[in-house]
mmCIF file of the N, C-alpha and C atoms, coordinates in Angstrom:
data_MODEL
# 
_entry.id   MODEL 
# 
loop_
_atom_site.group_PDB 
_atom_site.id 
_atom_site.type_symbol 
_atom_site.label_atom_id 
_atom_site.label_alt_id 
_atom_site.label_comp_id 
_atom_site.label_asym_id 
_atom_site.label_entity_id 
_atom_site.label_seq_id 
_atom_site.pdbx_PDB_ins_code 
_atom_site.Cartn_x 
_atom_site.Cartn_y 
_atom_site.Cartn_z 
_atom_site.occupancy 
_atom_site.B_iso_or_equiv 
_atom_site.pdbx_formal_charge 
_atom_site.auth_seq_id 
_atom_site.auth_comp_id 
_atom_site.auth_asym_id 
_atom_site.auth_atom_id 
_atom_site.pdbx_PDB_model_num 
ATOM 1   N N  . MET A 1 1  ? 147.873 155.263 75.146 1.00 0.00 ? 1  MET A N  1 
ATOM 2   C CA . MET A 1 1  ? 149.310 155.445 75.474 1.00 0.00 ? 1  MET A CA 1 
ATOM 3   C C  . MET A 1 1  ? 149.802 156.632 74.597 1.00 0.00 ? 1  MET A C  1 
ATOM 4   N N  . GLY A 1 2  ? 150.191 157.664 75.210 1.00 0.00 ? 2  GLY A N  1 
ATOM 5   C CA . GLY A 1 2  ? 150.691 158.877 74.556 1.00 0.00 ? 2  GLY A CA 1 
ATOM 6   C C  . GLY A 1 2  ? 152.235 158.782 74.229 1.00 0.00 ? 2  GLY A C  1 
ATOM 7   N N  . ALA A 1 3  ? 152.608 159.754 73.517 1.00 0.00 ? 3  ALA A N  1 
ATOM 8   C CA . ALA A 1 3  ? 154.023 159.785 73.046 1.00 0.00 ? 3  ALA A CA 1 
ATOM 9   C C  . ALA A 1 3  ? 154.995 159.806 74.280 1.00 0.00 ? 3  ALA A C  1 
ATOM 10  N N  . ALA A 1 4  ? 154.610 160.589 75.257 1.00 0.00 ? 4  ALA A N  1 
ATOM 11  C CA . ALA A 1 4  ? 155.495 160.637 76.449 1.00 0.00 ? 4  ALA A CA 1 
ATOM 12  C C  . ALA A 1 4  ? 155.618 159.262 77.131 1.00 0.00 ? 4  ALA A C  1 
ATOM 13  N N  . THR A 1 5  ? 154.518 158.523 77.190 1.00 0.00 ? 5  THR A N  1 
ATOM 14  C CA . THR A 1 5  ? 154.564 157.235 77.815 1.00 0.00 ? 5  THR A CA 1 
ATOM 15  C C  . THR A 1 5  ? 155.458 156.268 76.991 1.00 0.00 ? 5  THR A C  1 
ATOM 16  N N  . CYS A 1 6  ? 155.424 156.388 75.693 1.00 0.00 ? 6  CYS A N  1 
ATOM 17  C CA . CYS A 1 6  ? 156.256 155.530 74.860 1.00 0.00 ? 6  CYS A CA 1 
ATOM 18  C C  . CYS A 1 6  ? 157.691 155.830 75.128 1.00 0.00 ? 6  CYS A C  1 
ATOM 19  N N  . ILE A 1 7  ? 158.037 157.069 75.138 1.00 0.00 ? 7  ILE A N  1 
ATOM 20  C CA . ILE A 1 7  ? 159.408 157.498 75.442 1.00 0.00 ? 7  ILE A CA 1 
ATOM 21  C C  . ILE A 1 7  ? 159.928 157.011 76.783 1.00 0.00 ? 7  ILE A C  1 
ATOM 22  N N  . ASP A 1 8  ? 158.928 157.147 77.765 1.00 0.00 ? 8  ASP A N  1 
ATOM 23  C CA . ASP A 1 8  ? 159.280 156.649 79.070 1.00 0.00 ? 8  ASP A CA 1 
ATOM 24  C C  . ASP A 1 8  ? 159.537 155.162 79.117 1.00 0.00 ? 8  ASP A C  1 
ATOM 25  N N  . ILE A 1 9  ? 158.807 154.377 78.399 1.00 0.00 ? 9  ILE A N  1 
ATOM 26  C CA . ILE A 1 9  ? 159.030 152.974 78.334 1.00 0.00 ? 9  ILE A CA 1 
ATOM 27  C C  . ILE A 1 9  ? 160.215 152.559 77.651 1.00 0.00 ? 9  ILE A C  1 
ATOM 28  N N  . ILE A 1 10 ? 160.628 153.303 76.571 1.00 0.00 ? 10 ILE A N  1 
ATOM 29  C CA . ILE A 1 10 ? 161.921 153.030 75.964 1.00 0.00 ? 10 ILE A CA 1 
ATOM 30  C C  . ILE A 1 10 ? 163.088 153.320 76.848 1.00 0.00 ? 10 ILE A C  1 
ATOM 31  N N  . ILE A 1 11 ? 163.005 154.384 77.615 1.00 0.00 ? 11 ILE A N  1 
ATOM 32  C CA . ILE A 1 11 ? 164.077 154.738 78.623 1.00 0.00 ? 11 ILE A CA 1 
ATOM 33  C C  . ILE A 1 11 ? 164.081 153.666 79.696 1.00 0.00 ? 11 ILE A C  1 
ATOM 34  N N  . ALA A 1 12 ? 162.913 153.171 80.107 1.00 0.00 ? 12 ALA A N  1 
ATOM 35  C CA . ALA A 1 12 ? 162.797 152.162 81.144 1.00 0.00 ? 12 ALA A CA 1 
ATOM 36  C C  . ALA A 1 12 ? 163.389 150.836 80.699 1.00 0.00 ? 12 ALA A C  1 
ATOM 37  N N  . VAL A 1 13 ? 163.318 150.509 79.350 1.00 0.00 ? 13 VAL A N  1 
ATOM 38  C CA . VAL A 1 13 ? 163.888 149.229 78.934 1.00 0.00 ? 13 VAL A CA 1 
ATOM 39  C C  . VAL A 1 13 ? 165.453 149.412 78.798 1.00 0.00 ? 13 VAL A C  1 
ATOM 40  N N  . LEU A 1 14 ? 165.985 150.580 78.446 1.00 0.00 ? 14 LEU A N  1 
ATOM 41  C CA . LEU A 1 14 ? 167.353 150.720 78.347 1.00 0.00 ? 14 LEU A CA 1 
ATOM 42  C C  . LEU A 1 14 ? 168.004 150.885 79.773 1.00 0.00 ? 14 LEU A C  1 
ATOM 43  N N  . LEU A 1 15 ? 167.450 151.765 80.560 1.00 0.00 ? 15 LEU A N  1 
ATOM 44  C CA . LEU A 1 15 ? 167.991 151.926 81.924 1.00 0.00 ? 15 LEU A CA 1 
ATOM 45  C C  . LEU A 1 15 ? 166.790 152.035 82.921 1.00 0.00 ? 15 LEU A C  1 
ATOM 46  N N  . PRO A 1 16 ? 166.373 150.958 83.447 1.00 0.00 ? 16 PRO A N  1 
ATOM 47  C CA . PRO A 1 16 ? 165.150 150.948 84.256 1.00 0.00 ? 16 PRO A CA 1 
ATOM 48  C C  . PRO A 1 16 ? 165.063 151.981 85.383 1.00 0.00 ? 16 PRO A C  1 
ATOM 49  N N  . PRO A 1 17 ? 166.102 152.084 86.262 1.00 0.00 ? 17 PRO A N  1 
ATOM 50  C CA . PRO A 1 17 ? 166.008 153.032 87.331 1.00 0.00 ? 17 PRO A CA 1 
ATOM 51  C C  . PRO A 1 17 ? 165.861 154.529 86.809 1.00 0.00 ? 17 PRO A C  1 
ATOM 52  N N  . LEU A 1 18 ? 166.512 154.841 85.721 1.00 0.00 ? 18 LEU A N  1 
ATOM 53  C CA . LEU A 1 18 ? 166.457 156.169 85.173 1.00 0.00 ? 18 LEU A CA 1 
ATOM 54  C C  . LEU A 1 18 ? 165.023 156.515 84.742 1.00 0.00 ? 18 LEU A C  1 
ATOM 55  N N  . GLY A 1 19 ? 164.422 155.536 84.046 1.00 0.00 ? 19 GLY A N  1 
ATOM 56  C CA . GLY A 1 19 ? 163.002 155.708 83.628 1.00 0.00 ? 19 GLY A CA 1 
ATOM 57  C C  . GLY A 1 19 ? 162.046 155.917 84.793 1.00 0.00 ? 19 GLY A C  1 
ATOM 58  N N  . VAL A 1 20 ? 162.227 155.253 85.812 1.00 0.00 ? 20 VAL A N  1 
ATOM 59  C CA . VAL A 1 20 ? 161.349 155.373 86.979 1.00 0.00 ? 20 VAL A CA 1 
ATOM 60  C C  . VAL A 1 20 ? 161.721 156.716 87.751 1.00 0.00 ? 20 VAL A C  1 
ATOM 61  N N  . PHE A 1 21 ? 162.969 157.060 87.796 1.00 0.00 ? 21 PHE A N  1 
ATOM 62  C CA . PHE A 1 21 ? 163.452 158.291 88.444 1.00 0.00 ? 21 PHE A CA 1 
ATOM 63  C C  . PHE A 1 21 ? 162.832 159.515 87.740 1.00 0.00 ? 21 PHE A C  1 
ATOM 64  N N  . LEU A 1 22 ? 162.850 159.496 86.453 1.00 0.00 ? 22 LEU A N  1 
ATOM 65  C CA . LEU A 1 22 ? 162.397 160.660 85.700 1.00 0.00 ? 22 LEU A CA 1 
ATOM 66  C C  . LEU A 1 22 ? 160.872 160.805 85.891 1.00 0.00 ? 22 LEU A C  1 
ATOM 67  N N  . LYS A 1 23 ? 160.162 159.760 86.160 1.00 0.00 ? 23 LYS A N  1 
ATOM 68  C CA . LYS A 1 23 ? 158.725 159.865 86.400 1.00 0.00 ? 23 LYS A CA 1 
ATOM 69  C C  . LYS A 1 23 ? 158.309 160.113 87.787 1.00 0.00 ? 23 LYS A C  1 
ATOM 70  N N  . PHE A 1 24 ? 158.997 159.481 88.809 1.00 0.00 ? 24 PHE A N  1 
ATOM 71  C CA . PHE A 1 24 ? 158.617 159.522 90.210 1.00 0.00 ? 24 PHE A CA 1 
ATOM 72  C C  . PHE A 1 24 ? 159.579 160.239 91.073 1.00 0.00 ? 24 PHE A C  1 
ATOM 73  N N  . GLY A 1 25 ? 160.769 160.593 90.621 1.00 0.00 ? 25 GLY A N  1 
ATOM 74  C CA . GLY A 1 25 ? 161.768 161.094 91.514 1.00 0.00 ? 25 GLY A CA 1 
ATOM 75  C C  . GLY A 1 25 ? 162.434 160.061 92.341 1.00 0.00 ? 25 GLY A C  1 
ATOM 76  N N  . CYS A 1 26 ? 162.860 160.432 93.602 1.00 0.00 ? 26 CYS A N  1 
ATOM 77  C CA . CYS A 1 26 ? 163.649 159.546 94.420 1.00 0.00 ? 26 CYS A CA 1 
ATOM 78  C C  . CYS A 1 26 ? 162.692 158.855 95.488 1.00 0.00 ? 26 CYS A C  1 
ATOM 79  N N  . GLY A 1 27 ? 161.534 158.430 94.997 1.00 0.00 ? 27 GLY A N  1 
ATOM 80  C CA . GLY A 1 27 ? 160.625 157.786 95.916 1.00 0.00 ? 27 GLY A CA 1 
ATOM 81  C C  . GLY A 1 27 ? 160.874 156.314 96.035 1.00 0.00 ? 27 GLY A C  1 
ATOM 82  N N  . HIS A 1 28 ? 159.895 155.570 96.610 1.00 0.00 ? 28 HIS A N  1 
ATOM 83  C CA . HIS A 1 28 ? 160.068 154.188 96.908 1.00 0.00 ? 28 HIS A CA 1 
ATOM 84  C C  . HIS A 1 28 ? 160.080 153.371 95.569 1.00 0.00 ? 28 HIS A C  1 
ATOM 85  N N  . GLU A 1 29 ? 159.368 153.923 94.567 1.00 0.00 ? 29 GLU A N  1 
ATOM 86  C CA . GLU A 1 29 ? 159.369 153.190 93.266 1.00 0.00 ? 29 GLU A CA 1 
ATOM 87  C C  . GLU A 1 29 ? 160.801 153.141 92.717 1.00 0.00 ? 29 GLU A C  1 
ATOM 88  N N  . PHE A 1 30 ? 161.532 154.154 92.846 1.00 0.00 ? 30 PHE A N  1 
ATOM 89  C CA . PHE A 1 30 ? 162.920 154.221 92.332 1.00 0.00 ? 30 PHE A CA 1 
ATOM 90  C C  . PHE A 1 30 ? 163.774 153.256 93.049 1.00 0.00 ? 30 PHE A C  1 
ATOM 91  N N  . TRP A 1 31 ? 163.697 153.186 94.343 1.00 0.00 ? 31 TRP A N  1 
ATOM 92  C CA . TRP A 1 31 ? 164.550 152.269 95.163 1.00 0.00 ? 31 TRP A CA 1 
ATOM 93  C C  . TRP A 1 31 ? 164.209 150.818 94.870 1.00 0.00 ? 31 TRP A C  1 
ATOM 94  N N  . ILE A 1 32 ? 162.930 150.522 94.695 1.00 0.00 ? 32 ILE A N  1 
ATOM 95  C CA . ILE A 1 32 ? 162.558 149.131 94.345 1.00 0.00 ? 32 ILE A CA 1 
ATOM 96  C C  . ILE A 1 32 ? 163.066 148.763 92.982 1.00 0.00 ? 32 ILE A C  1 
ATOM 97  N N  . CYS A 1 33 ? 162.963 149.679 92.059 1.00 0.00 ? 33 CYS A N  1 
ATOM 98  C CA . CYS A 1 33 ? 163.526 149.386 90.743 1.00 0.00 ? 33 CYS A CA 1 
ATOM 99  C C  . CYS A 1 33 ? 164.977 149.245 90.695 1.00 0.00 ? 33 CYS A C  1 
ATOM 100 N N  . LEU A 1 34 ? 165.689 150.092 91.449 1.00 0.00 ? 34 LEU A N  1 
ATOM 101 C CA . LEU A 1 34 ? 167.187 150.000 91.570 1.00 0.00 ? 34 LEU A CA 1 
ATOM 102 C C  . LEU A 1 34 ? 167.579 148.636 92.092 1.00 0.00 ? 34 LEU A C  1 
ATOM 103 N N  . LEU A 1 35 ? 166.957 148.259 93.187 1.00 0.00 ? 35 LEU A N  1 
ATOM 104 C CA . LEU A 1 35 ? 167.253 146.977 93.781 1.00 0.00 ? 35 LEU A CA 1 
ATOM 105 C C  . LEU A 1 35 ? 166.983 145.779 92.864 1.00 0.00 ? 35 LEU A C  1 
ATOM 106 N N  . LEU A 1 36 ? 165.899 145.805 92.157 1.00 0.00 ? 36 LEU A N  1 
ATOM 107 C CA . LEU A 1 36 ? 165.552 144.741 91.311 1.00 0.00 ? 36 LEU A CA 1 
ATOM 108 C C  . LEU A 1 36 ? 166.503 144.732 90.014 1.00 0.00 ? 36 LEU A C  1 
ATOM 109 N N  . THR A 1 37 ? 166.947 145.918 89.564 1.00 0.00 ? 37 THR A N  1 
ATOM 110 C CA . THR A 1 37 ? 167.950 145.972 88.519 1.00 0.00 ? 37 THR A CA 1 
ATOM 111 C C  . THR A 1 37 ? 169.191 145.449 88.961 1.00 0.00 ? 37 THR A C  1 
ATOM 112 N N  . ILE A 1 38 ? 169.591 145.674 90.197 1.00 0.00 ? 38 ILE A N  1 
ATOM 113 C CA . ILE A 1 38 ? 170.895 145.205 90.715 1.00 0.00 ? 38 ILE A CA 1 
ATOM 114 C C  . ILE A 1 38 ? 170.833 143.666 90.760 1.00 0.00 ? 38 ILE A C  1 
ATOM 115 N N  . LEU A 1 39 ? 169.756 143.134 91.310 1.00 0.00 ? 39 LEU A N  1 
ATOM 116 C CA . LEU A 1 39 ? 169.579 141.685 91.386 1.00 0.00 ? 39 LEU A CA 1 
ATOM 117 C C  . LEU A 1 39 ? 169.465 140.946 90.048 1.00 0.00 ? 39 LEU A C  1 
ATOM 118 N N  . GLY A 1 40 ? 168.903 141.652 89.135 1.00 0.00 ? 40 GLY A N  1 
ATOM 119 C CA . GLY A 1 40 ? 168.727 141.081 87.712 1.00 0.00 ? 40 GLY A CA 1 
ATOM 120 C C  . GLY A 1 40 ? 168.200 142.178 86.869 1.00 0.00 ? 40 GLY A C  1 
ATOM 121 N N  . TYR A 1 41 ? 168.702 142.290 85.688 1.00 0.00 ? 41 TYR A N  1 
ATOM 122 C CA . TYR A 1 41 ? 168.302 143.320 84.681 1.00 0.00 ? 41 TYR A CA 1 
ATOM 123 C C  . TYR A 1 41 ? 166.870 143.158 84.271 1.00 0.00 ? 41 TYR A C  1 
ATOM 124 N N  . ILE A 1 42 ? 166.375 141.905 84.024 1.00 0.00 ? 42 ILE A N  1 
ATOM 125 C CA . ILE A 1 42 ? 165.077 141.646 83.535 1.00 0.00 ? 42 ILE A CA 1 
ATOM 126 C C  . ILE A 1 42 ? 164.013 141.990 84.600 1.00 0.00 ? 42 ILE A C  1 
ATOM 127 N N  . PRO A 1 43 ? 164.176 141.634 85.853 1.00 0.00 ? 43 PRO A N  1 
ATOM 128 C CA . PRO A 1 43 ? 163.172 142.039 86.887 1.00 0.00 ? 43 PRO A CA 1 
ATOM 129 C C  . PRO A 1 43 ? 163.100 143.588 86.978 1.00 0.00 ? 43 PRO A C  1 
ATOM 130 N N  . GLY A 1 44 ? 164.176 144.281 86.828 1.00 0.00 ? 44 GLY A N  1 
ATOM 131 C CA . GLY A 1 44 ? 164.182 145.730 86.815 1.00 0.00 ? 44 GLY A CA 1 
ATOM 132 C C  . GLY A 1 44 ? 163.343 146.267 85.671 1.00 0.00 ? 44 GLY A C  1 
ATOM 133 N N  . ILE A 1 45 ? 163.498 145.686 84.497 1.00 0.00 ? 45 ILE A N  1 
ATOM 134 C CA . ILE A 1 45 ? 162.736 146.196 83.354 1.00 0.00 ? 45 ILE A CA 1 
ATOM 135 C C  . ILE A 1 45 ? 161.257 145.910 83.605 1.00 0.00 ? 45 ILE A C  1 
ATOM 136 N N  . ILE A 1 46 ? 160.923 144.776 84.035 1.00 0.00 ? 46 ILE A N  1 
ATOM 137 C CA . ILE A 1 46 ? 159.505 144.392 84.229 1.00 0.00 ? 46 ILE A CA 1 
ATOM 138 C C  . ILE A 1 46 ? 158.895 145.330 85.306 1.00 0.00 ? 46 ILE A C  1 
ATOM 139 N N  . TYR A 1 47 ? 159.541 145.615 86.367 1.00 0.00 ? 47 TYR A N  1 
ATOM 140 C CA . TYR A 1 47 ? 159.012 146.430 87.398 1.00 0.00 ? 47 TYR A CA 1 
ATOM 141 C C  . TYR A 1 47 ? 158.914 147.951 86.824 1.00 0.00 ? 47 TYR A C  1 
ATOM 142 N N  . ALA A 1 48 ? 159.926 148.376 86.164 1.00 0.00 ? 48 ALA A N  1 
ATOM 143 C CA . ALA A 1 48 ? 159.889 149.747 85.599 1.00 0.00 ? 48 ALA A CA 1 
ATOM 144 C C  . ALA A 1 48 ? 158.678 149.973 84.655 1.00 0.00 ? 48 ALA A C  1 
ATOM 145 N N  . VAL A 1 49 ? 158.542 149.073 83.755 1.00 0.00 ? 49 VAL A N  1 
ATOM 146 C CA . VAL A 1 49 ? 157.388 149.123 82.795 1.00 0.00 ? 49 VAL A CA 1 
ATOM 147 C C  . VAL A 1 49 ? 156.150 149.040 83.565 1.00 0.00 ? 49 VAL A C  1 
ATOM 148 N N  . TYR A 1 50 ? 155.962 148.173 84.570 1.00 0.00 ? 50 TYR A N  1 
ATOM 149 C CA . TYR A 1 50 ? 154.827 148.003 85.330 1.00 0.00 ? 50 TYR A CA 1 
ATOM 150 C C  . TYR A 1 50 ? 154.553 149.372 86.045 1.00 0.00 ? 50 TYR A C  1 
ATOM 151 N N  . ALA A 1 51 ? 155.501 149.911 86.751 1.00 0.00 ? 51 ALA A N  1 
ATOM 152 C CA . ALA A 1 51 ? 155.355 151.151 87.516 1.00 0.00 ? 51 ALA A CA 1 
ATOM 153 C C  . ALA A 1 51 ? 154.870 152.302 86.573 1.00 0.00 ? 51 ALA A C  1 
ATOM 154 N N  . LEU A 1 52 ? 155.546 152.388 85.447 1.00 0.00 ? 52 LEU A N  1 
ATOM 155 C CA . LEU A 1 52 ? 155.198 153.531 84.459 1.00 0.00 ? 52 LEU A CA 1 
ATOM 156 C C  . LEU A 1 52 ? 153.778 153.395 83.898 1.00 0.00 ? 52 LEU A C  1 
ATOM 157 N N  . THR A 1 53 ? 153.351 152.159 83.689 1.00 0.00 ? 53 THR A N  1 
ATOM 158 C CA . THR A 1 53 ? 151.981 151.986 83.153 1.00 0.00 ? 53 THR A CA 1 
ATOM 159 C C  . THR A 1 53 ? 150.938 151.995 84.156 1.00 0.00 ? 53 THR A C  1 
ATOM 160 N N  . LYS A 1 54 ? 151.271 151.489 85.344 1.00 0.00 ? 54 LYS A N  1 
ATOM 161 C CA . LYS A 1 54 ? 150.262 151.365 86.428 1.00 0.00 ? 54 LYS A CA 1 
ATOM 162 C C  . LYS A 1 54 ? 149.994 152.719 87.118 1.00 0.00 ? 54 LYS A C  1 
ATOM 163 N N  . TYR A 1 55 ? 150.985 153.483 87.352 1.00 0.00 ? 55 TYR A N  1 
ATOM 164 C CA . TYR A 1 55 ? 150.887 154.689 88.200 1.00 0.00 ? 55 TYR A CA 1 
ATOM 165 C C  . TYR A 1 55 ? 150.929 155.940 87.276 1.00 0.00 ? 55 TYR A C  1 
ATOM 166 N N  . THR A 1 56 ? 150.352 155.874 86.107 1.00 0.00 ? 56 THR A N  1 
ATOM 167 C CA . THR A 1 56 ? 150.337 157.043 85.252 1.00 0.00 ? 56 THR A CA 1 
ATOM 168 C C  . THR A 1 56 ? 149.360 158.098 85.848 1.00 0.00 ? 56 THR A C  1 
ATOM 169 N N  . TYR A 1 57 ? 149.633 159.315 85.756 1.00 0.00 ? 57 TYR A N  1 
ATOM 170 C CA . TYR A 1 57 ? 148.774 160.363 86.288 1.00 0.00 ? 57 TYR A CA 1 
ATOM 171 C C  . TYR A 1 57 ? 147.842 160.855 85.274 1.00 0.00 ? 57 TYR A C  1 
# 
């Protein structure tokens, strides 16, 4: 896990949709994260961290 990934995860914990948006743009990952964050903050965080760690390039 590099420094950029750690910063991405910190942003994802504070504002999950922003962390996913900065990594993937306005793709389906962002919209899923936004919906989960609206439904509940914790599911948004879990998905954001999962998406950032699973789909690293």
